N, C-alpha and C positions, 0 to 999 in steps of 0.2 A: 350798978352792982348786979342788979338782975340782968342787966344787958350783957355784962361781961360773962355770966354763968351761961347765959344762952348762946353766946359766941363760943364758949369753951365746949359746950356740949356739941354745937354743929362741927366744930373742928374734929373732935373726938369720933362724931359720927361719919365724918368724911374719911378719917383715917381707918375707921374700922370698915367702911364699905369698900375702900380702894383695892384691896386684894381681891375681893369677891369679883368686883367688876374686871379687874385685869386677868383673873383665872377665866372669866366667862368670855372675855374678848379673845383670849389665848384659845380658848376652846373652839370658839367660832372660826378662828383663822385656821386652826388645824382641820377642823371639818371641811372648810372651803378647799384648802390644799388637798385634803382626801378626795373630795368631789371632784376636783379638777384631775386629780390623778387618775381616779376611776373613769372620767371622761375621756382622757387621753387612751386609757386602756381600752375603753370601749370602742373608740375610734379605731384603735389597732385591730382590735377582735373583728370589726365590721369589714375593714379592708381584707383581713386574712380570709374571713368568710366568703367575701365577694371573689377573692382570687381562687379559693377552693370551688366555689360554684362555677366560676369560669372554667377551670380546669376541668371539672366534672362534665360541663356542657361540650367543651372540646372533645374530650374523651368519648361522650356518648355519640357526638356527631361522627367522630372517626369510626366508631363501632357500627353506627348505622350506614356509612358509607361503605365500609368494608362488607357489610351484609348485603347491601344493595348490589355491590360489584359481584359478589359470590352468586347472588340470585340471577343477575344478568348473564353471568358465565354459564350457570345451569340451564338457563333459557336457550343460549346458544347452542349448547350441547345437546338439548332436546330437540331443537330445530334440526340439527345436523342429522341426529338418529332418525327422526321423522322423514327427512328427506331422503336418507339412505334406505329406510324401509319402504318408502313409496316407489323408490327407483327399483327396489328388488321385486316389489309387487308388480310393477308395470312389465319387467322383465319376464316374470313368471307367467303373467297374463298373456304377453305376446307370444311366448314359447308355447303355451298351451293354445291359443288360437292357431298359430302355426301348425302344431300337432294335429289339432281338430281337423283343419283344411286339408293337410296332408293325408290324414286317415280317410277322410271322406273321399278325396280324389282317388286313392288307392282302392277304396271299396267300389267306387263306380267303374274304374278301370277293370278291377277283377270280374265285376258283374257283367261288364262289356264283353270282356274275353269270354266268359262262360256262355253268354248269349250268343256271341257270334260262332263259338265252336259248335253249340248245339243246332243253330240255324244252318251252318254249313253242312252239316250232316244230313239235315232235311232237305237240302237243295239237290242232292243226289236222287232223292225219291221224286223231286219235281222234275228233274231231267228224264227220268224214266217214264213218267206219265206223257211228258211232251213228245218223247220219241215214239211211244205207243200210238199216241193221237196222230202223228204224221206218218206212221208206216202202216197201221191197221187199216185194212179196207173191209168194212162191213158188208155182207151180201145178203144173209137172212136176217129175219126179224129177231131171232134169238141173239144173234151176234150184235145186232144194234142195241138191244136191251143190255146186254153185258157191257157194251161200250159206253153206255149212258151211266151205268152204275158206277164203274172205276172213274168216269170223267167227273161225276158228282164229288167223288171223294177228292180228286184234283182240285176242283174248284174250291172246296172247302179248305183244303190245305193252303192254297193260294190266298184265299181270304184272311186265313189266320196269320200268314207271313206278312200281309199288308198292314194288319192292325198292329203287329210288332214293329213296324216302321221299315219292312223290307221293300225295295222297289228296284225294278229292272234297269239296266243302263240304256239298253237299246242304241248301240254305237254304230249302227250302219249309216253310211253317208257322213259322218263326222270325222273330223281329223284324228289321226292316231295319236293317242296320249300314252306313253310308256307307264304312267302312274294309274291309269284305269285299264289299259288293254294289254294283252300278251299277244304278240304277232307270231303265228304259227307258220306263216307263209305269205307270199305275194301274188298278185294277180296283174298281169300286164293288160291294161284296159285303158281306153281313151273315154270310157263313160264318166269315170271319176277323176278328179285332180290327183297328181301323185301324193302319196302319203295319207289318202282317205281310206277309210275302212269300207271294204266292199262286201264283206260276208262276216257274220257272226257264227262261228262254229260252236261255241258254248257260252251260253248267257252269263253275263256279269251281273252282280247285284250291289246295291248300296244298303247299308243299315243306318238309316238317318243320312248323315254327310260322310259316314265311314265306309270305305270300300270294303264289302263283305267278300266278295270274290271278283278276281279280273276276268275280263271277257277274253276268250280266245277268238282271235279274229285274222282275217286275211286283209292285206294292206294293197291298195293300188300302186302299181309301178308303171312308169312310162313305156309304152310299147316300143319294141325294137324298130327302128327305120327298115322299110321295105326297100329291098335292093332290086332294081329292075335288071331285066336281061341285058338291056344296052349298058348300063353302068357295070355289070358283072364282066362285058367282053373288053379284052385288051385294045387299046387304040393303036394306030400304025406306028406312032412314034415309039410305043413301048415295044412293039414288035421288031 
């Protein structure tokens, strides 16, 4: 009897506990389903985030590449501008150097022209001194003193001209050169070859290597053949 009561109590207990266990199991199943759903959703979210990050990386890379390309283009532009400015500077420097050389050359030529014109005027004074020296014959002691005094002035003038670079041509005995000499007459002679300067009528001068004044000269010409009296008489056949 006691056993039956115990068995009845166990059955009742099992009957009372079954709904709770079923509910608990159902709750566990629902939780697991929800967890699986959340897991799937989390996987989807991770994939979406990876895609977003990939797209962001691609966009960033494209932006960086575009920026690098723009910088490279800017560098090329700056290089071209620098090269252009350098070429302009070189042209300006060359033009300035040519201008400086041309100006310096013109200055030197002008100075030389002024120097030549001044010295040419002084050469007339030298000519007069030389004429006086060759023509004046001193007889008295007073005349000799006067002659010495102005000859000292002449020597001083000649020394000054030498220091300036003036030198005489001395063309006598040299071949006639129209670039250096001015022929004012000829002289028939067999003492010099034909075309040789026989006499200097007015001295010529150099200033350095430049002709300061042409020399006036006489030039040797071949003498005319001498005709004998026999050659001048007609022959019998001609008569």
